[in-house]
N, C-alpha and C positions, 0 to 999 in steps of 0.2 A: 438699631443693630443689636443682635443678641450676642452676649459674651459667651465664649466657650466654657463648658463646665470645668471647674477647677479640679485638677487631678492631683492626688497626693503622690509624693515620691514613693518609690518602692521601699518597703520596710520603714515607713515613716513612724509607725508605732514604736519601733525599737529606739528611736531618738528621743521620744517624749519621756518626761520624768514627773514624779509626784502626782498631784491632783489632775494635771493636764492629761497624763496617761490614763488615769482612772476614768476621767470624763469621756475620753475618746473610746476606751474599751467598753464603757457602758453603752455608748452609741452603736458600736459594732454588735454588741449583744442584742440590743433592740432590733437591729437590722436582721439578725439571725432569727429572732422570734417572728418577725414579720415574714421572712422567707419560709419559716416552718409553717406558719399559718396557711401558706399556699399549698401545703401538702395535706391531702384528705385525711390520712391516718393521724397526723399530728392534730389536725383540727378536731377530729372525733374524740381523741384522747383529752384534749384541752376542754372540750364541752362536757365530757364526762367528769373531768376534774372539778368543774364548776358545781356539780352535784355532790361528788364524793367528798370533797374537802369540808364543806359545811357539815355533811353527815358524819364525818369523823369526829367532830366536836360533840355530837350526840352519842355516838357509838362508843367512843373511848371512855373508859371509866377513870383513867388517870391521865396525867399529861403525857406520860411515856407511851401509853397505848394510842392516844390521839396523834402524837408525833410520828409513830411508826405507820399508822394508817395514812397520814398525809405524805410521809416520806416515800412509801411504795408507789403512790399515785404520781408524785413528782418524778420518781426514778423512771417510770415508764415513759414519761415525756422526754426526759433527758436522753434515754437510750434511743428513742425515736428520732430525736434531732441528730444524734451521732450517726445513726443508720442512714438518715437522709444525707448527711455530710459525706459519708463513704460512697453512697450511690452517686451523688453529684460529682465527686472527684473522679470516680471511675468513668462516668459518662463524659466528662471533659476530656479524658484521655482519648476516647474514640468510641464510636458506636458499634464497631465490629465485635463479634463474640470472641471471648478469650477465656480459657479455663481459670486463670487467676482472677480475672474480673468477676466471673461467676462465683468463684469461691469467696471472694471478699464480700460480695453482695449477699450471698447465702449466710455467711457468718454474721453479718449485720442483722439480717432477718431473724436468725436464731437468737441473737441477743435480745431483740424485741420480744420474741416469743417467751424466752425465759423470764424477762421482766414482767410480762403480762401474767404468766403462771404464778410468779411470786406474789404479785399484787392480788390476784384472785384468791390465792391460798390464804394470805394474811387477812383479807377482807372476809372470806368465808369463815375462818376461825373466829374472828371478832363477832360476826353476826351470830354464829352458833353460840358463843359464850354469852353474848348479851341477851339473846332471845330464848335459848333453850338450856343454857347452863345453870 
C-alpha cells in the first residue's frame, strides 16, 4: 500500500529556525531552478551563461571587470525567474484576459528586456575594449 505524500503545514517555513530554515530554503531554491529550467527562455539564458561566464574570465582584465561581466549574465537569469514567477502567479488567478494581468506580465517582460539590453551593452563594451581598444 502506498503512503500518501507528506504535506507540509501552511507557512511551515516561518516556524523553522537556524540551519534547518536555511536547509529547507535551499531546497525550495533548487526546486525553483528546476521549475525555471522548464521555461524555454530561462533554459536558453542558462545555456548561454555556460558560454559567457567562462568567457568573462578571459575577457575581463581585472577581477572587477570579470565580476561585472558575470553579474550582468546572472542578473538576466534572475530577472527571467522573477518574470516567470509573475506570469505563473497571474495564470493561477485565472486564464481570462484582464488589463491588470496584462500590465503585470508586460512589465515583467520589459524588465527582462532591460536586463538583456544592459547585459548586451556591458558585454559589447568589454569586447570592444579588449579587441579594439
